[in-house]
ChimeraX commands (.cxc) that place a marker at each C-alpha (Angstrom):
marker #1 position 111.46,86.42,93.81 radius 0.5
marker #1 position 111.84,83.76,96.42 radius 0.5
marker #1 position 114.46,83.76,98.60 radius 0.5
marker #1 position 115.68,81.71,102.16 radius 0.5
marker #1 position 118.13,83.94,104.20 radius 0.5
marker #1 position 120.52,82.17,106.60 radius 0.5
marker #1 position 122.82,83.77,109.26 radius 0.5
marker #1 position 126.55,82.09,108.55 radius 0.5
marker #1 position 128.78,82.61,105.53 radius 0.5
marker #1 position 131.00,80.50,103.07 radius 0.5
marker #1 position 131.95,81.43,99.40 radius 0.5
marker #1 position 130.29,78.69,97.67 radius 0.5
marker #1 position 126.75,78.28,95.87 radius 0.5
marker #1 position 125.13,76.50,93.14 radius 0.5
marker #1 position 122.48,77.72,90.64 radius 0.5
marker #1 position 120.13,76.93,88.18 radius 0.5
marker #1 position 118.25,79.38,86.02 radius 0.5
marker #1 position 117.64,79.98,82.46 radius 0.5
marker #1 position 117.05,84.01,81.00 radius 0.5
marker #1 position 113.96,84.40,78.29 radius 0.5
marker #1 position 112.16,87.20,76.26 radius 0.5
marker #1 position 108.93,87.92,77.84 radius 0.5
marker #1 position 107.10,86.22,75.09 radius 0.5
marker #1 position 109.01,82.86,75.23 radius 0.5
marker #1 position 108.26,80.22,77.62 radius 0.5
marker #1 position 109.80,79.61,80.91 radius 0.5
marker #1 position 112.89,76.85,80.86 radius 0.5
marker #1 position 114.90,75.02,83.57 radius 0.5
marker #1 position 118.41,73.97,83.18 radius 0.5
marker #1 position 119.65,71.15,85.41 radius 0.5
marker #1 position 121.66,71.62,88.75 radius 0.5
marker #1 position 125.37,72.85,88.64 radius 0.5
marker #1 position 128.16,72.68,90.97 radius 0.5
marker #1 position 129.86,76.03,89.56 radius 0.5
marker #1 position 130.50,78.72,91.99 radius 0.5
marker #1 position 128.25,81.54,91.16 radius 0.5
marker #1 position 127.56,85.49,92.08 radius 0.5
marker #1 position 123.43,84.77,91.59 radius 0.5
marker #1 position 123.14,84.34,95.02 radius 0.5
marker #1 position 123.86,86.90,97.99 radius 0.5
marker #1 position 125.85,85.81,100.56 radius 0.5
marker #1 position 123.66,83.61,103.14 radius 0.5
marker #1 position 120.77,83.88,100.14 radius 0.5
marker #1 position 119.60,81.24,97.68 radius 0.5
marker #1 position 116.95,82.53,95.37 radius 0.5
marker #1 position 114.35,80.31,94.13 radius 0.5
marker #1 position 113.71,82.31,91.46 radius 0.5
marker #1 position 114.07,86.22,89.72 radius 0.5
marker #1 position 112.18,88.14,87.45 radius 0.5
marker #1 position 113.76,91.62,86.20 radius 0.5
marker #1 position 112.25,94.39,83.88 radius 0.5
marker #1 position 113.97,97.59,82.62 radius 0.5
marker #1 position 111.64,99.89,81.07 radius 0.5
marker #1 position 114.71,102.66,80.40 radius 0.5
marker #1 position 116.75,99.78,78.78 radius 0.5
marker #1 position 114.00,97.98,77.12 radius 0.5
marker #1 position 111.07,99.28,77.11 radius 0.5
marker #1 position 109.96,101.25,73.56 radius 0.5
marker #1 position 108.40,104.78,75.17 radius 0.5
marker #1 position 105.78,106.49,73.11 radius 0.5
marker #1 position 106.31,109.75,70.94 radius 0.5
marker #1 position 104.31,112.67,69.84 radius 0.5
marker #1 position 105.08,113.65,66.26 radius 0.5
marker #1 position 103.25,115.81,64.35 radius 0.5
marker #1 position 103.14,115.78,60.42 radius 0.5
marker #1 position 103.10,119.52,59.60 radius 0.5
marker #1 position 102.06,121.24,56.12 radius 0.5
marker #1 position 101.95,124.89,55.76 radius 0.5
marker #1 position 104.49,127.74,56.05 radius 0.5
marker #1 position 104.86,131.19,57.76 radius 0.5
marker #1 position 102.77,131.48,60.83 radius 0.5
marker #1 position 99.64,129.66,59.19 radius 0.5
marker #1 position 100.78,125.61,59.34 radius 0.5
marker #1 position 98.47,122.80,59.95 radius 0.5
marker #1 position 99.14,119.83,62.03 radius 0.5
marker #1 position 97.87,116.23,62.19 radius 0.5
marker #1 position 99.27,113.77,65.15 radius 0.5
marker #1 position 101.05,111.02,64.17 radius 0.5
marker #1 position 100.74,107.53,64.68 radius 0.5
marker #1 position 103.14,106.33,67.97 radius 0.5
marker #1 position 104.21,102.93,69.17 radius 0.5
marker #1 position 105.01,101.11,72.75 radius 0.5
marker #1 position 106.46,97.93,73.36 radius 0.5
marker #1 position 107.45,96.37,76.45 radius 0.5
marker #1 position 110.52,94.88,75.60 radius 0.5
marker #1 position 112.32,91.72,77.51 radius 0.5
marker #1 position 111.53,90.28,80.84 radius 0.5
marker #1 position 114.01,88.26,82.04 radius 0.5
marker #1 position 113.08,85.10,84.50 radius 0.5
marker #1 position 114.83,82.57,86.45 radius 0.5
marker #1 position 113.77,79.65,88.24 radius 0.5
marker #1 position 115.08,76.53,89.83 radius 0.5
marker #1 position 114.69,73.13,88.62 radius 0.5
marker #1 position 114.53,70.43,90.67 radius 0.5
marker #1 position 117.44,69.52,92.49 radius 0.5
marker #1 position 119.96,70.13,95.09 radius 0.5
marker #1 position 121.38,73.52,96.07 radius 0.5
marker #1 position 123.95,74.21,98.52 radius 0.5
marker #1 position 123.04,77.00,100.58 radius 0.5
marker #1 position 125.68,79.98,100.37 radius 0.5
marker #1 position 126.43,81.21,103.78 radius 0.5
marker #1 position 125.42,78.23,105.76 radius 0.5
marker #1 position 127.61,76.07,107.68 radius 0.5
marker #1 position 126.25,73.71,110.35 radius 0.5
marker #1 position 127.34,71.78,113.19 radius 0.5
marker #1 position 126.35,67.88,112.34 radius 0.5
marker #1 position 126.62,65.97,115.14 radius 0.5
marker #1 position 126.39,62.19,114.21 radius 0.5
marker #1 position 128.44,59.37,114.24 radius 0.5
marker #1 position 130.48,59.76,111.30 radius 0.5
marker #1 position 131.05,63.27,111.92 radius 0.5
marker #1 position 133.75,62.17,114.72 radius 0.5
marker #1 position 133.29,62.75,118.39 radius 0.5
marker #1 position 133.33,66.51,118.85 radius 0.5
marker #1 position 130.94,66.88,115.42 radius 0.5
marker #1 position 131.68,68.72,112.42 radius 0.5
marker #1 position 130.52,71.89,110.37 radius 0.5
marker #1 position 129.88,71.26,107.06 radius 0.5
marker #1 position 128.04,72.80,104.26 radius 0.5
marker #1 position 124.17,72.84,104.34 radius 0.5
marker #1 position 122.22,71.76,101.12 radius 0.5
marker #1 position 118.50,71.96,100.20 radius 0.5
marker #1 position 116.24,69.68,97.56 radius 0.5
marker #1 position 114.13,71.68,95.24 radius 0.5
marker #1 position 111.41,68.60,94.60 radius 0.5
marker #1 position 108.87,69.39,91.34 radius 0.5
marker #1 position 106.24,71.36,93.75 radius 0.5
marker #1 position 108.73,73.52,95.13 radius 0.5
marker #1 position 110.28,74.02,91.47 radius 0.5
marker #1 position 106.95,74.85,90.11 radius 0.5
marker #1 position 106.12,77.22,93.07 radius 0.5
marker #1 position 109.12,78.99,92.40 radius 0.5
marker #1 position 108.01,79.28,88.48 radius 0.5
marker #1 position 104.45,80.10,89.29 radius 0.5
marker #1 position 105.70,83.19,91.65 radius 0.5
marker #1 position 107.74,84.70,88.91 radius 0.5
marker #1 position 104.48,84.21,86.94 radius 0.5
marker #1 position 103.35,86.73,89.28 radius 0.5
marker #1 position 105.99,88.96,88.48 radius 0.5
marker #1 position 105.83,89.26,85.21 radius 0.5
marker #1 position 101.98,90.08,85.09 radius 0.5
marker #1 position 102.66,92.55,87.44 radius 0.5
marker #1 position 105.20,94.10,85.09 radius 0.5
marker #1 position 102.85,93.62,82.56 radius 0.5
marker #1 position 100.34,95.74,84.24 radius 0.5
marker #1 position 102.18,98.24,84.72 radius 0.5
marker #1 position 103.00,98.81,81.16 radius 0.5
marker #1 position 99.35,98.76,79.96 radius 0.5
marker #1 position 98.27,101.62,82.56 radius 0.5
marker #1 position 101.54,103.90,81.64 radius 0.5
marker #1 position 103.32,103.15,78.48 radius 0.5
marker #1 position 100.27,101.26,76.68 radius 0.5
marker #1 position 97.73,104.00,77.81 radius 0.5
marker #1 position 99.97,106.88,76.75 radius 0.5
marker #1 position 100.80,105.30,73.01 radius 0.5
marker #1 position 96.57,104.59,73.37 radius 0.5
marker #1 position 95.49,107.84,74.33 radius 0.5
marker #1 position 98.14,109.63,71.28 radius 0.5
marker #1 position 97.11,106.86,68.42 radius 0.5
marker #1 position 93.32,107.87,69.46 radius 0.5
marker #1 position 93.86,111.18,67.82 radius 0.5
marker #1 position 96.05,110.29,65.21 radius 0.5
marker #1 position 93.38,107.86,64.04 radius 0.5
marker #1 position 90.77,110.59,64.50 radius 0.5
marker #1 position 92.51,112.21,61.30 radius 0.5
marker #1 position 91.94,115.84,63.18 radius 0.5
marker #1 position 93.79,118.63,61.68 radius 0.5
marker #1 position 94.94,121.78,64.39 radius 0.5
marker #1 position 95.93,125.19,62.87 radius 0.5
marker #1 position 96.35,126.53,61.19 radius 0.5
marker #1 position 98.17,129.40,62.93 radius 0.5
marker #1 position 101.96,129.34,64.30 radius 0.5
marker #1 position 103.18,126.27,65.41 radius 0.5
marker #1 position 103.74,126.95,68.63 radius 0.5
marker #1 position 100.23,127.60,68.88 radius 0.5
marker #1 position 98.81,124.31,67.01 radius 0.5
marker #1 position 101.50,122.55,69.68 radius 0.5
marker #1 position 99.62,123.84,72.43 radius 0.5
marker #1 position 96.15,122.88,71.21 radius 0.5
marker #1 position 97.03,119.22,70.37 radius 0.5
marker #1 position 98.94,119.07,73.68 radius 0.5
marker #1 position 95.48,120.34,75.38 radius 0.5
marker #1 position 93.11,117.59,73.96 radius 0.5
marker #1 position 95.81,114.93,74.75 radius 0.5
marker #1 position 95.87,115.91,78.67 radius 0.5
marker #1 position 91.60,116.21,78.39 radius 0.5
marker #1 position 92.16,112.82,77.10 radius 0.5
marker #1 position 94.33,111.94,80.00 radius 0.5
marker #1 position 98.04,112.17,78.86 radius 0.5
marker #1 position 100.69,113.36,81.06 radius 0.5
marker #1 position 104.20,114.78,80.74 radius 0.5
marker #1 position 107.06,112.32,80.08 radius 0.5
marker #1 position 108.50,112.49,83.23 radius 0.5
marker #1 position 104.87,112.04,84.93 radius 0.5
marker #1 position 104.45,108.82,83.07 radius 0.5
marker #1 position 108.01,107.72,83.72 radius 0.5
marker #1 position 107.28,108.16,87.73 radius 0.5
marker #1 position 103.84,106.62,87.42 radius 0.5
marker #1 position 105.45,103.69,85.74 radius 0.5
marker #1 position 108.14,103.26,88.34 radius 0.5
marker #1 position 106.01,103.16,91.18 radius 0.5
marker #1 position 103.15,100.51,89.80 radius 0.5
marker #1 position 106.48,98.35,88.72 radius 0.5
marker #1 position 107.66,98.96,92.60 radius 0.5
marker #1 position 104.46,97.49,94.02 radius 0.5
marker #1 position 105.52,93.99,92.51 radius 0.5
marker #1 position 108.15,94.08,95.54 radius 0.5
marker #1 position 105.39,93.77,98.12 radius 0.5
marker #1 position 104.82,90.19,96.76 radius 0.5
marker #1 position 108.69,89.26,98.52 radius 0.5
marker #1 position 108.39,92.23,101.45 radius 0.5
marker #1 position 105.17,90.49,102.88 radius 0.5
marker #1 position 106.90,86.64,102.36 radius 0.5
marker #1 position 104.18,85.77,99.76 radius 0.5
marker #1 position 107.24,84.28,97.86 radius 0.5
marker #1 position 109.25,82.74,100.92 radius 0.5
marker #1 position 110.33,79.68,100.79 radius 0.5
marker #1 position 112.14,77.50,103.26 radius 0.5
marker #1 position 115.64,75.68,102.96 radius 0.5
marker #1 position 115.28,73.63,105.87 radius 0.5
marker #1 position 112.45,71.64,105.85 radius 0.5
marker #1 position 112.29,68.14,107.00 radius 0.5
marker #1 position 113.49,65.49,106.83 radius 0.5
marker #1 position 117.29,66.70,107.24 radius 0.5
marker #1 position 120.00,64.13,106.46 radius 0.5
marker #1 position 123.73,63.44,106.82 radius 0.5
marker #1 position 126.05,62.68,103.59 radius 0.5
marker #1 position 127.57,59.27,104.67 radius 0.5
marker #1 position 130.84,60.62,104.76 radius 0.5
marker #1 position 129.41,63.84,106.91 radius 0.5
marker #1 position 130.61,66.22,103.82 radius 0.5
marker #1 position 127.38,67.40,104.05 radius 0.5
marker #1 position 123.76,67.89,105.76 radius 0.5
marker #1 position 120.64,68.29,103.50 radius 0.5
marker #1 position 117.30,69.84,104.27 radius 0.5
marker #1 position 114.28,70.29,102.08 radius 0.5
marker #1 position 112.28,72.99,100.66 radius 0.5
marker #1 position 109.08,73.82,101.96 radius 0.5
marker #1 position 106.61,76.53,101.81 radius 0.5
marker #1 position 106.62,79.10,104.48 radius 0.5
marker #1 position 103.97,80.11,107.11 radius 0.5
marker #1 position 103.24,83.27,104.90 radius 0.5
marker #1 position 103.84,82.05,101.48 radius 0.5
marker #1 position 100.99,82.74,98.94 radius 0.5
marker #1 position 101.08,81.40,95.32 radius 0.5
marker #1 position 98.88,82.35,93.99 radius 0.5
marker #1 position 98.63,85.82,95.65 radius 0.5
marker #1 position 96.69,88.37,95.10 radius 0.5
marker #1 position 95.88,89.18,91.55 radius 0.5
marker #1 position 97.84,91.66,89.64 radius 0.5
marker #1 position 94.70,93.50,88.53 radius 0.5
marker #1 position 94.29,94.40,92.67 radius 0.5
marker #1 position 97.86,94.75,93.34 radius 0.5
marker #1 position 99.29,96.97,91.03 radius 0.5
marker #1 position 97.15,100.49,91.00 radius 0.5
marker link #1:1,2 radius 0.2
marker link #1:2,3 radius 0.2
marker link #1:3,4 radius 0.2
marker link #1:4,5 radius 0.2
marker link #1:5,6 radius 0.2
marker link #1:6,7 radius 0.2
marker link #1:7,8 radius 0.2
marker link #1:8,9 radius 0.2
marker link #1:9,10 radius 0.2
marker link #1:10,11 radius 0.2
marker link #1:11,12 radius 0.2
marker link #1:12,13 radius 0.2
marker link #1:13,14 radius 0.2
marker link #1:14,15 radius 0.2
marker link #1:15,16 radius 0.2
marker link #1:16,17 radius 0.2
marker link #1:17,18 radius 0.2
marker link #1:18,19 radius 0.2
marker link #1:19,20 radius 0.2
marker link #1:20,21 radius 0.2
marker link #1:21,22 radius 0.2
marker link #1:22,23 radius 0.2
marker link #1:23,24 radius 0.2
marker link #1:24,25 radius 0.2
marker link #1:25,26 radius 0.2
marker link #1:26,27 radius 0.2
marker link #1:27,28 radius 0.2
marker link #1:28,29 radius 0.2
marker link #1:29,30 radius 0.2
marker link #1:30,31 radius 0.2
marker link #1:31,32 radius 0.2
marker link #1:32,33 radius 0.2
marker link #1:33,34 radius 0.2
marker link #1:34,35 radius 0.2
marker link #1:35,36 radius 0.2
marker link #1:36,37 radius 0.2
marker link #1:37,38 radius 0.2
marker link #1:38,39 radius 0.2
marker link #1:39,40 radius 0.2
marker link #1:40,41 radius 0.2
marker link #1:41,42 radius 0.2
marker link #1:42,43 radius 0.2
marker link #1:43,44 radius 0.2
marker link #1:44,45 radius 0.2
marker link #1:45,46 radius 0.2
marker link #1:46,47 radius 0.2
marker link #1:47,48 radius 0.2
marker link #1:48,49 radius 0.2
marker link #1:49,50 radius 0.2
marker link #1:50,51 radius 0.2
marker link #1:51,52 radius 0.2
marker link #1:52,53 radius 0.2
marker link #1:53,54 radius 0.2
marker link #1:54,55 radius 0.2
marker link #1:55,56 radius 0.2
marker link #1:56,57 radius 0.2
marker link #1:57,58 radius 0.2
marker link #1:58,59 radius 0.2
marker link #1:59,60 radius 0.2
marker link #1:60,61 radius 0.2
marker link #1:61,62 radius 0.2
marker link #1:62,63 radius 0.2
marker link #1:63,64 radius 0.2
marker link #1:64,65 radius 0.2
marker link #1:65,66 radius 0.2
marker link #1:66,67 radius 0.2
marker link #1:67,68 radius 0.2
marker link #1:68,69 radius 0.2
marker link #1:69,70 radius 0.2
marker link #1:70,71 radius 0.2
marker link #1:71,72 radius 0.2
marker link #1:72,73 radius 0.2
marker link #1:73,74 radius 0.2
marker link #1:74,75 radius 0.2
marker link #1:75,76 radius 0.2
marker link #1:76,77 radius 0.2
marker link #1:77,78 radius 0.2
marker link #1:78,79 radius 0.2
marker link #1:79,80 radius 0.2
marker link #1:80,81 radius 0.2
marker link #1:81,82 radius 0.2
marker link #1:82,83 radius 0.2
marker link #1:83,84 radius 0.2
marker link #1:84,85 radius 0.2
marker link #1:85,86 radius 0.2
marker link #1:86,87 radius 0.2
marker link #1:87,88 radius 0.2
marker link #1:88,89 radius 0.2
marker link #1:89,90 radius 0.2
marker link #1:90,91 radius 0.2
marker link #1:91,92 radius 0.2
marker link #1:92,93 radius 0.2
marker link #1:93,94 radius 0.2
marker link #1:94,95 radius 0.2
marker link #1:95,96 radius 0.2
marker link #1:96,97 radius 0.2
marker link #1:97,98 radius 0.2
marker link #1:98,99 radius 0.2
marker link #1:99,100 radius 0.2
marker link #1:100,101 radius 0.2
marker link #1:101,102 radius 0.2
marker link #1:102,103 radius 0.2
marker link #1:103,104 radius 0.2
marker link #1:104,105 radius 0.2
marker link #1:105,106 radius 0.2
marker link #1:106,107 radius 0.2
marker link #1:107,108 radius 0.2
marker link #1:108,109 radius 0.2
marker link #1:109,110 radius 0.2
marker link #1:110,111 radius 0.2
marker link #1:111,112 radius 0.2
marker link #1:112,113 radius 0.2
marker link #1:113,114 radius 0.2
marker link #1:114,115 radius 0.2
marker link #1:115,116 radius 0.2
marker link #1:116,117 radius 0.2
marker link #1:117,118 radius 0.2
marker link #1:118,119 radius 0.2
marker link #1:119,120 radius 0.2
marker link #1:120,121 radius 0.2
marker link #1:121,122 radius 0.2
marker link #1:122,123 radius 0.2
marker link #1:123,124 radius 0.2
marker link #1:124,125 radius 0.2
marker link #1:125,126 radius 0.2
marker link #1:126,127 radius 0.2
marker link #1:127,128 radius 0.2
marker link #1:128,129 radius 0.2
marker link #1:129,130 radius 0.2
marker link #1:130,131 radius 0.2
marker link #1:131,132 radius 0.2
marker link #1:132,133 radius 0.2
marker link #1:133,134 radius 0.2
marker link #1:134,135 radius 0.2
marker link #1:135,136 radius 0.2
marker link #1:136,137 radius 0.2
marker link #1:137,138 radius 0.2
marker link #1:138,139 radius 0.2
marker link #1:139,140 radius 0.2
marker link #1:140,141 radius 0.2
marker link #1:141,142 radius 0.2
marker link #1:142,143 radius 0.2
marker link #1:143,144 radius 0.2
marker link #1:144,145 radius 0.2
marker link #1:145,146 radius 0.2
marker link #1:146,147 radius 0.2
marker link #1:147,148 radius 0.2
marker link #1:148,149 radius 0.2
marker link #1:149,150 radius 0.2
marker link #1:150,151 radius 0.2
marker link #1:151,152 radius 0.2
marker link #1:152,153 radius 0.2
marker link #1:153,154 radius 0.2
marker link #1:154,155 radius 0.2
marker link #1:155,156 radius 0.2
marker link #1:156,157 radius 0.2
marker link #1:157,158 radius 0.2
marker link #1:158,159 radius 0.2
marker link #1:159,160 radius 0.2
marker link #1:160,161 radius 0.2
marker link #1:161,162 radius 0.2
marker link #1:162,163 radius 0.2
marker link #1:163,164 radius 0.2
marker link #1:164,165 radius 0.2
marker link #1:165,166 radius 0.2
marker link #1:166,167 radius 0.2
marker link #1:167,168 radius 0.2
marker link #1:168,169 radius 0.2
marker link #1:169,170 radius 0.2
marker link #1:170,171 radius 0.2
marker link #1:171,172 radius 0.2
marker link #1:172,173 radius 0.2
marker link #1:173,174 radius 0.2
marker link #1:174,175 radius 0.2
marker link #1:175,176 radius 0.2
marker link #1:176,177 radius 0.2
marker link #1:177,178 radius 0.2
marker link #1:178,179 radius 0.2
marker link #1:179,180 radius 0.2
marker link #1:180,181 radius 0.2
marker link #1:181,182 radius 0.2
marker link #1:182,183 radius 0.2
marker link #1:183,184 radius 0.2
marker link #1:184,185 radius 0.2
marker link #1:185,186 radius 0.2
marker link #1:186,187 radius 0.2
marker link #1:187,188 radius 0.2
marker link #1:188,189 radius 0.2
marker link #1:189,190 radius 0.2
marker link #1:190,191 radius 0.2
marker link #1:191,192 radius 0.2
marker link #1:192,193 radius 0.2
marker link #1:193,194 radius 0.2
marker link #1:194,195 radius 0.2
marker link #1:195,196 radius 0.2
marker link #1:196,197 radius 0.2
marker link #1:197,198 radius 0.2
marker link #1:198,199 radius 0.2
marker link #1:199,200 radius 0.2
marker link #1:200,201 radius 0.2
marker link #1:201,202 radius 0.2
marker link #1:202,203 radius 0.2
marker link #1:203,204 radius 0.2
marker link #1:204,205 radius 0.2
marker link #1:205,206 radius 0.2
marker link #1:206,207 radius 0.2
marker link #1:207,208 radius 0.2
marker link #1:208,209 radius 0.2
marker link #1:209,210 radius 0.2
marker link #1:210,211 radius 0.2
marker link #1:211,212 radius 0.2
marker link #1:212,213 radius 0.2
marker link #1:213,214 radius 0.2
marker link #1:214,215 radius 0.2
marker link #1:215,216 radius 0.2
marker link #1:216,217 radius 0.2
marker link #1:217,218 radius 0.2
marker link #1:218,219 radius 0.2
marker link #1:219,220 radius 0.2
marker link #1:220,221 radius 0.2
marker link #1:221,222 radius 0.2
marker link #1:222,223 radius 0.2
marker link #1:223,224 radius 0.2
marker link #1:224,225 radius 0.2
marker link #1:225,226 radius 0.2
marker link #1:226,227 radius 0.2
marker link #1:227,228 radius 0.2
marker link #1:228,229 radius 0.2
marker link #1:229,230 radius 0.2
marker link #1:230,231 radius 0.2
marker link #1:231,232 radius 0.2
marker link #1:232,233 radius 0.2
marker link #1:233,234 radius 0.2
marker link #1:234,235 radius 0.2
marker link #1:235,236 radius 0.2
marker link #1:236,237 radius 0.2
marker link #1:237,238 radius 0.2
marker link #1:238,239 radius 0.2
marker link #1:239,240 radius 0.2
marker link #1:240,241 radius 0.2
marker link #1:241,242 radius 0.2
marker link #1:242,243 radius 0.2
marker link #1:243,244 radius 0.2
marker link #1:244,245 radius 0.2
marker link #1:245,246 radius 0.2
marker link #1:246,247 radius 0.2
marker link #1:247,248 radius 0.2
marker link #1:248,249 radius 0.2
marker link #1:249,250 radius 0.2
marker link #1:250,251 radius 0.2
marker link #1:251,252 radius 0.2
marker link #1:252,253 radius 0.2
marker link #1:253,254 radius 0.2
marker link #1:254,255 radius 0.2
view
């Protein structure tokens, strides 16, 4: 996500965002003056991407088609499925946005002899809005790769055995299940807990883009102008020295 942090605090913020499913095109909304909790105190979020595998993803299942009786059971592995589920994405459309938590001293003729502490706004132009969009697309790509290397891979291993049509047994069910699990493990399968741990590890790697400042934007770039009635100061959103969009490809970062 893009974010710019400031030190001082106010209670008001504005936003522009649109949630969308993973397969849908990302859209914008026009700027709004509504107060919203989407911004933490002192931080303007230029974009955000969220994926919750536990809540939205379809995890593969190992299911066996049994035939037989007593201690003479034959088992065949059933086909399974995996799905990523929806990914929520937002970014700021071009417009002016109030920086929550930022009051600055304005020393201009219209602000009186002592100056005046006023809210700080930033102007997001089309280029910066597009940069925010591209940054969120990077997070989405990261999550897609995390899914492909875990849940999708898990399903592929099970489905490869299912597609082969191989029968296991006849024997007691526990022995047949051990035989199936042995083959799946040889093919690269893990336990559910191990797949989940790997999924969580890979997903978290996407945060490096934010921690390293690759998705950082500055809200106080030039020019900075004062309103005629000294009601606010407005800066310009610009890329930071650390900004890297595009940054490392998901295939390089998520491993």
